[in-house]
N, C-alpha and C positions, 0 to 999 in steps of 0.2 A: 613978785610976780605971788600971789597967792595960791595955796594949795588947792583953794576951791575953781580957781582960773585954769587951771590944767586937768582936770579932770576931762573938760569936753574938750576937744581938738577941732577947731572947724576946718571941715573941709570942702569944698565946691564939689559941685557935683562930679565933674569930671576926674578928680582927684579919688573921690570916694569909690568913684569905678575903678579906678586903678588897682586901690586895696583891694577891694572886693576880687579883681581879677588874679590879683596875685595870690590872694588866699586861697580862690580856686584851685591854681596851679599846685599850691603846696599842699592841698589837700590831696589832689591826684596824684602827685609825685608820691607824696608820704604813704599812701593807701597800696599803690601800686609797690613800692619799695619793702613794704613792711610783708604783702602777700607773698611777693617772689620771694623774699628771705626766709617766709614759713616753708613755702613749698620746697625750696633750695634745702632747708636744713632737715625735711622729713625725706627728701630725696638720698640725702648724704647718709640720714640714720637708718634708711632701708636697705642700701647698699654697705653699709659699716665704713663709710670713708670717716674714720674718723678724724683723721688728719686735716682733713679740711672743712670741719665742724665750725672752724672760726670764722668761715664767709657768711653763715648764713644768720647768726644772732646778729651781729652787728647790722648787717642790712635792715631787719626786724627793727632795732633800735633806731639808725637813720630814719628809718621810715615811719616813725613812732614820733621820733623828735620834728621832724617835717610838718607833719600830720597837725603837733599839737601848735606850732607856730602858724600854719594858716589858721588854725581855729582863733587864734589870738586878733590874728589881724581882720578876719571875719568879724569879730567883736567889735574890733574899733570900728570899721565902717557901719555896723548894724545897730551899736548900742550909742548912748549919751552917756554915760556912767561912768565911766572908768576909761577914758581913751588913753590916758598916761601909762596906765595898770596895765594893759591889753598889750601898750607897744613894746612895754619892758618886758614882758613874759614872751611876747614874739620874738623879741630879739633875743632874749637868753636863749631859746631853743634852738632858733640860727646859729648862736655862736657855741652852743654844746653839738649840734650836727657838725660843725666844721671842728670842730676840737676831736670829735670822735672820727671824724673822715680822717683827719690828718693821723690820727693816732694808727687805724688802719695801715695808712700807706706805711706810716715809719716802720710798723712792727712786717709789713712784707719786703719794703726793702732790706731789712736786718734778716730777715729767711731765706731771700735770694743772694745775699752777700754770704751769709753761713753756708748756706748748700753750694755755693761757687768754691769756698773757702776748702770745703770739704770734700768736695769732687777734686780739686787740683790736689789735695793731701795725699788720697788714697790714690790717686794715679799715677 
């Protein structure tokens, strides 16, 4: 298959509407996550809760990644010039989203285990 034939992925109207709808939900969820992460970070800074400051910035990052994925998939539905590139960009942002999400979850588990170990050690 030539590179030129992959630039335009033919979608029927129903599939294009699904891609556009998924992009809309990614935009909304990404914007909401980023805004709530900023608000949460500001709240923690104002209360001098530095120990929990690790919660806000990952939320902003996750929201930004989801927002960028939504933009890439919206470009798939709205343009006809580089569909394959837009799909790859969208999938890369989704991959990074889950990588960050799993990393934050793993860090949380480590902190819980460390807290449990130190609590049992000092009691």
